[in-house]
C-alpha positions in Angstrom: 11.6 -17.7 9.1 9.6 -20.8 8.3 10.2 -22.8 5.1 6.9 -21.6 3.5 7.8 -18.0 4.3 11.3 -18.5 2.7 9.7 -19.9 -0.4 7.2 -17.0 -0.6 10.0 -14.4 -0.1 12.1 -16.1 -2.8 9.2 -16.1 -5.3 8.6 -12.4 -4.4 12.2 -11.4 -5.0 12.2 -13.4 -8.3 9.3 -11.4 -9.8 10.8 -8.0 -8.9 12.4 -7.2 -12.3 9.0 -7.4 -14.0 6.6 -6.5 -11.2 6.3 -2.8 -12.0 5.6 -3.4 -15.7 3.0 -6.1 -14.8 1.2 -3.7 -12.4 1.0 -1.1 -15.2 -0.2 -3.7 -17.8 -3.0 -4.8 -15.5 -4.1 -1.2 -14.8 -3.1 -0.9 -11.1 -0.9 2.1 -11.5 -3.7 4.0 -13.3 -6.1 2.7 -10.7 -3.9 4.2 -7.9 -3.8 7.5 -9.8 -7.6 7.5 -9.9 -7.9 6.7 -6.3 -5.5 9.3 -5.0 -6.7 12.0 -7.4 -10.3 11.5 -6.2 -9.5 13.1 -2.8 -10.5 16.6 -3.9 -8.5 18.3 -1.1 -5.5 20.5 -1.0 -2.3 18.6 -0.1 0.8 20.5 1.0 4.1 19.1 -0.1 5.5 19.7 3.4 4.5 16.1 4.4 6.1 12.9 5.5 4.6 10.0 3.5 5.2 6.3 4.2 4.4 3.6 1.6 4.0 0.3 3.6 4.9 -2.9 1.6 5.9 -0.6 -1.2 7.0 -3.3 -3.7 8.4 -1.4 -6.7 6.8 1.8 -5.5 3.8 2.1 -7.8 1.5 3.5 -5.1 4.2 6.0 -4.0 4.9 6.9 -7.6 1.2 7.6 -8.2 1.3 9.9 -5.2 4.3 11.8 -6.5 2.8 12.1 -10.0 -0.3 13.8 -8.5 1.0 15.8 -5.6 4.7 16.2 -6.4 7.5 14.9 -4.1 6.7 15.3 -0.4 9.3 16.5 2.1 10.1 13.0 3.0 9.0 9.8 1.3 9.7 6.4 3.0 9.5 3.1 1.2 9.0 0.3 3.8 9.6 -3.0 2.1 11.4 -6.3 3.0 12.7 -7.1 -0.5 16.0 -5.4 -1.6 15.2 -6.1 -5.2 11.8 -4.4 -5.0 13.3 -1.4 -3.1 15.9 -0.9 -5.8 13.3 -0.7 -8.5 11.0 1.5 -6.4 13.9 3.9 -5.8 14.7 4.1 -9.5 11.0 4.7 -10.4 10.7 7.6 -7.9 14.0 9.1 -8.9 12.6 9.4 -12.4 9.8 11.5 -10.8 12.2 13.8 -9.0 11.8 12.1 -5.6 14.6 10.6 -3.4 12.9 8.1 -1.2 14.3 6.8 2.2 14.5 3.0 1.9 13.7 0.9 4.9 14.2 -2.8 4.4 11.8 -4.3 6.9 8.4 -5.8 7.4 5.6 -3.7 9.0 6.1 -3.8 12.8 9.8 -4.8 12.7 11.2 -1.3 12.8 10.3 2.0 14.5 9.5 4.9 12.2 8.6 8.5 13.0 4.9 9.3 12.6 3.8 10.5 9.2 1.0 12.6 7.7 0.0 10.0 5.1 0.4 6.3 4.9 0.0 4.3 1.7 -0.6 0.6 1.8 -1.7 -1.4 -1.3 -2.4 -5.1 -0.9 -0.5 -5.5 2.4 -2.8 -6.7 5.1 -3.9 -9.6 3.0 -0.5 -11.1 3.7 -0.3 -10.3 7.4 -1.0 -13.1 10.0 -3.1 -10.7 12.1 -4.8 -8.0 9.9 -6.1 -6.0 12.9 -2.6 -5.8 14.4 -1.3 -4.7 11.0 -3.9 -1.9 10.8 -3.0 -0.8 14.3 0.6 -0.7 13.3 -0.3 1.5 10.3 -2.3 3.7 12.6 0.7 4.1 14.8 2.7 5.4 11.8 0.3 8.3 11.6 -0.1 11.6 13.4 -3.6 12.1 14.9 -5.7 13.3 11.9 -3.3 11.6 9.4 -4.7 9.5 6.6 -4.3 5.9 5.7 -4.8 5.2 2.0 -5.6 1.5 1.8 -6.1 -0.7 -1.2 -7.3 -4.2 -0.1 -8.4 -7.3 -1.9 -12.1 -8.2 -2.1 -13.7 -11.6 -2.9 -13.9 -12.3 -6.6 -12.9 -15.3 -8.8 -9.9 -13.3 -10.1 -8.5 -13.3 -6.5 -9.1 -17.1 -6.4 -6.6 -17.3 -9.2 -4.1 -15.0 -7.5 -4.5 -17.0 -4.3 -2.8 -20.0 -5.9 0.4 -18.1 -6.1 0.3 -15.8 -3.1 -2.1 -17.4 -0.6 -3.5 -14.0 0.3 -6.8 -13.1 2.1 -9.7 -11.2 0.8 -12.1 -9.0 2.8 -15.8 -8.2 2.5 -16.5 -4.5 2.7 -18.2 -4.6 6.1 -15.4 -6.8 7.4 -12.6 -4.4 6.5 -14.5 -1.3 7.6 -15.1 -3.0 11.0 -11.4 -3.8 11.3 -10.4 -0.2 10.5 -12.8 1.1 13.2 -11.4 -1.4 15.7 -7.9 -0.3 14.8 -8.6 3.3 15.8 -9.3 4.8 12.4 -12.4 6.6 11.1 -13.4 5.7 7.6 -13.6 8.8 5.4 -14.6 7.2 2.2 -14.7 4.0 0.1 -13.5 4.1 -3.5 -14.6 1.7 -6.1 -12.2 1.2 -8.9 -14.1 1.8 -12.2 -12.6 -0.7 -14.6 -10.1 -3.4 -15.4 -8.7 -6.0 -13.0 -8.5 -3.5 -10.1 -12.3 -3.1 -10.2 -12.7 -6.9 -9.8 -9.9 -7.6 -7.3 -9.7 -4.5 -5.0 -11.3 -1.6 -3.2 -9.8 1.6 -2.0 -10.4 3.1 1.5 -9.3 6.3 3.1 -9.3 6.3 6.9 -8.2 9.0 9.4 -6.4 8.3 12.7 -8.5 9.3 15.7 -6.9 11.5 18.3 
């Protein structure tokens, strides 16, 4: 691991105790609820769901709040401190997640029906490779629920701490297509910081 990467990981671990509360205060948990509840389709609980770069589990927690605990819920996250808090949050929802301490692409996981990924590819050296790795976590016909940063001055402020990327809409849609995914819909967050910093996309793995 390079020295900048070590410094970023250290900073990431340090914010874990207050990360979940901060996400709620800024409206991201409510935004995830709105995004996931806008699907308007029946979802069976007999599913395997993977939350990639789960952090403190806010995206997975929103899934469970709407759909109930799936048959298997995996949190893929490199920070033990984040995983610990994600596990606690999901247990309060009646879900017992499987914790996998790793970065996307570092470990083999069985294919899933649904993949959740909020603000992950922005931090990956090769976003297209990251999307292909997420595709490989899905069964054919499975869905990727992606939340990704978009250009806005708010993200310029966030960049000073996390050095993340942002993606124009056409750019991210092209990457998803190149990764072997069909875009089902684009979701525009209606209010608050999420409306300025992020967009939601649902994409389906091609056969």
